[in-house]
C-alpha positions as CSV (number, residue, x, y, z in Angstrom):
1,M,10.5,17.4,-7.9
2,S,7.6,14.8,-7.8
3,M,8.5,10.5,-8.4
4,T,5.9,8.2,-9.3
5,V,5.6,4.2,-8.8
6,E,3.5,2.1,-10.4
7,Q,2.7,-1.5,-10.2
8,M,-0.2,-4.1,-11.5
9,I,-1.3,-7.5,-11.4
10,R,-3.4,-9.7,-12.5
11,V,-6.1,-11.2,-10.3
12,D,-7.5,-14.7,-10.8
13,A,-10.7,-13.0,-8.4
14,P,-13.9,-10.3,-8.1
15,A,-12.5,-6.9,-7.8
16,E,-14.8,-6.8,-4.7
17,A,-12.4,-9.8,-3.0
18,V,-9.6,-8.2,-4.4
19,F,-10.5,-4.9,-2.9
20,A,-11.5,-6.7,0.7
21,K,-7.9,-8.4,0.7
22,A,-6.1,-5.1,0.1
23,S,-8.0,-2.9,2.5
24,D,-7.8,-5.5,5.3
25,I,-5.5,-3.5,7.4
26,E,-5.5,-5.5,10.4
27,G,-5.1,-8.5,8.9
28,S,-2.2,-7.7,6.4
29,P,0.4,-9.0,8.5
30,A,-0.7,-12.8,7.4
31,Q,-0.4,-12.3,3.8
32,Q,2.2,-10.0,3.8
33,P,5.4,-11.5,5.9
34,K,7.6,-8.3,5.3
35,I,4.9,-6.4,7.7
36,N,5.7,-7.4,11.1
37,R,3.0,-5.1,13.1
38,I,0.1,-3.1,12.8
39,E,-1.1,-0.7,15.5
40,M,-4.3,0.4,14.7
41,L,-4.5,4.6,16.3
42,T,-8.0,4.6,15.5
43,P,-11.1,2.4,16.2
44,G,-14.1,0.9,13.9
45,P,-14.6,0.2,10.4
46,V,-11.8,1.2,7.9
47,G,-12.6,4.2,6.0
48,I,-11.5,7.6,5.5
49,G,-9.6,9.0,8.5
50,T,-8.2,5.2,9.7
51,R,-4.7,6.0,10.8
52,W,-2.4,2.9,11.7
53,N,1.4,2.4,12.4
54,E,2.8,0.0,10.4
55,T,6.1,-1.6,11.3
56,R,7.7,-3.8,7.8
57,A,11.1,-5.3,7.5
58,M,13.3,-3.0,5.0
59,G,16.3,-4.9,4.4
60,K,17.9,-6.0,7.7
61,K,16.4,-3.2,9.4
62,E,12.6,-2.1,10.5
63,A,10.8,0.5,9.6
64,T,7.6,2.1,11.0
65,V,5.4,4.9,9.3
66,T,2.1,6.0,10.6
67,L,-0.2,5.9,7.4
68,E,-3.9,7.6,6.9
69,I,-6.6,6.6,4.6
70,T,-6.9,9.9,3.0
71,E,-9.9,8.5,0.4
72,F,-11.9,5.4,0.4
73,D,-14.3,4.0,-2.3
74,P,-14.8,0.9,-2.1
75,P,-15.0,-2.1,-3.2
76,R,-12.6,0.3,-6.3
77,S,-9.8,2.0,-4.2
78,Y,-8.4,4.1,-1.4
79,T,-5.5,6.0,-1.0
80,V,-3.4,6.3,1.7
81,E,-0.8,9.1,2.9
82,C,2.5,9.1,5.1
83,D,5.4,11.7,5.5
84,S,8.7,9.8,6.5
85,A,12.2,11.7,5.8
86,G,10.9,15.0,4.7
87,T,9.0,13.1,1.8
88,H,5.1,13.0,1.7
89,Y,4.0,9.4,0.0
90,T,0.7,9.1,-1.7
91,T,-0.1,5.5,-2.6
92,T,-3.4,4.8,-3.7
93,I,-4.4,1.1,-4.0
94,S,-7.1,0.1,-6.9
95,A,-9.0,-3.1,-7.7
96,E,-10.8,-2.7,-11.6
97,P,-12.9,-5.7,-12.5
98,A,-11.2,-7.5,-15.7
99,G,-13.7,-9.6,-17.0
100,D,-13.7,-12.7,-14.7
101,S,-10.6,-11.6,-13.2
102,S,-9.3,-8.2,-11.5
103,T,-6.1,-5.7,-12.2
104,L,-5.0,-4.9,-9.1
105,R,-2.9,-1.1,-9.4
106,A,-0.5,0.3,-6.7
107,T,0.3,3.8,-7.7
108,V,2.8,5.7,-5.1
109,H,3.5,9.2,-5.5
110,A,6.4,11.1,-3.6
111,K,7.0,14.9,-3.0
112,P,10.1,15.2,-1.0
113,S,10.4,18.4,0.5
114,G,14.5,19.2,-0.5
115,F,17.1,18.5,-1.8
116,F,18.6,15.7,0.3
117,A,14.9,14.8,1.0
118,G,14.6,14.6,-3.3
119,L,17.8,11.9,-2.9
120,L,16.5,10.1,-0.5
121,A,13.2,9.6,-2.0
122,K,14.3,8.4,-5.1
123,M,16.6,5.5,-3.8
124,V,13.8,4.6,-1.7
125,M,11.3,4.7,-4.8
126,G,13.8,2.3,-6.4
127,M,13.3,0.0,-3.6
128,M,9.7,0.7,-3.2
129,R,9.1,-0.7,-7.3
130,K,10.4,-4.2,-5.8
131,E,8.3,-4.0,-2.7
132,I,4.8,-2.8,-3.9
133,H,5.5,-6.2,-6.7
134,E,5.9,-8.1,-4.0
135,D,2.8,-6.7,-2.3
136,L,0.7,-7.1,-5.0
137,L,1.7,-10.8,-5.4
138,C,0.6,-11.4,-1.6
139,I,-2.8,-9.9,-2.2
140,K,-3.5,-12.1,-5.2
141,R,-2.7,-14.8,-3.3
142,A,-5.0,-14.2,-0.6
143,A,-7.8,-13.1,-3.0
144,E,-7.1,-15.9,-5.1
145,T,-7.2,-18.8,-2.2
146,G,-10.4,-16.9,-0.5
């Protein structure tokens, strides 16, 4: 069983600027209030193989996951993968030109490893729909204000 959540939003900024904000891993806590901490695990510029620990507010609790970029195609898209609670998550963020603006899209695929992981992933994906939209709004604001 596999699940997918997709959200998209229009951004009044060029795709290159949107991608730059969306792929600014170290700067993400400054533009996304629910991200509490970023701990970079690999040195150098962001690209394939970049790994980091991300700690974010999840309701009244915090959750930390280790993420890794597995595809990187600037200024169009990148894909991040992680494992959490028996589920493998693959998230693709893309910035597509749309005239003078852009379409910012996030697509999350969840592949649970078993029945109970599937139940938990289904609940998490429901919550993620709102979280992803909020993340996209934060990136939109950052890209539109420069």
